[in-house]
C-alpha positions in Angstrom: -32.1 23.8 38.4 -30.6 21.5 35.7 -28.0 18.8 36.3 -25.5 20.8 34.3 -26.0 23.9 36.5 -25.9 22.0 39.7 -22.5 20.3 38.9 -19.4 21.9 40.2 -17.0 23.7 37.9 -14.4 21.0 38.3 -17.0 18.2 37.4 -18.0 20.2 34.3 -14.4 20.7 33.2 -13.6 17.0 33.7 -16.7 16.0 31.7 -15.9 18.3 28.8 -12.3 17.1 28.8 -13.4 13.5 28.7 -15.7 14.3 25.8 -12.9 16.2 24.0 -10.4 13.3 24.6 -12.9 10.7 23.4 -13.7 12.7 20.2 -10.0 13.1 19.5 -9.3 9.4 20.1 -12.2 8.4 17.7 -11.1 10.8 15.0 -7.4 9.8 15.2 -8.4 6.1 15.0 -10.6 6.7 12.0 -7.8 8.6 10.2 -5.3 6.0 11.1 -7.6 3.3 9.6 -8.0 5.3 6.4 -4.2 5.8 6.2 -3.5 2.1 6.7 -6.1 1.2 4.0 -4.5 3.6 1.6 -1.0 2.2 2.3 -2.4 -1.4 1.7 -4.1 -0.3 -1.5 -0.9 1.3 -2.8 1.1 -1.8 -1.9 -1.4 -4.0 -3.8 -1.0 -1.7 -6.9 2.7 -1.8 -6.6 2.7 -5.6 -6.4 0.4 -5.9 -9.4 2.8 -3.6 -11.4 5.8 -5.6 -10.4 4.0 -8.8 -11.5 3.0 -7.2 -14.8 6.6 -6.1 -15.3 7.9 -9.6 -14.5 5.7 -11.1 -17.0 6.6 -8.6 -19.6 10.3 -9.2 -18.9 9.8 -12.9 -19.3 8.1 -12.5 -22.6 10.8 -10.2 -23.7 13.5 -12.6 -22.6 11.8 -15.5 -24.5 11.7 -13.2 -27.6 15.3 -12.4 -27.4 16.2 -16.0 -26.7 14.2 -17.1 -29.9 15.8 -14.3 -31.9 19.3 -15.3 -30.8 18.7 -18.9 -31.8 17.2 -17.9 -35.1 20.2 -15.6 -35.9 22.6 -18.3 -34.8 21.1 -20.7 -37.2 21.1 -18.1 -40.0 24.7 -17.3 -39.5 25.7 -20.9 -39.0 27.4 -20.1 -35.8 28.4 -22.8 -33.4 28.0 -22.3 -29.7 30.7 -23.7 -27.6 30.2 -24.5 -23.9 32.9 -24.3 -21.3 
């Protein structure tokens, strides 16, 4: 008679339950790890896009500032400060 057949029904149920619980725990931890990795990756991509947009905005601001100064010189406009 094998060990499995000689074990009581309660012992077999407990063993199968512990295997199921362990399997579910491992799968859940694995899925959670994948989810957190995806969230971090999306955050990095979002931060890179923000940095890129900030640089583009800085360049555009500098262009507009230079254009404003050039137009002011062309029109002989004096800027007054308060």
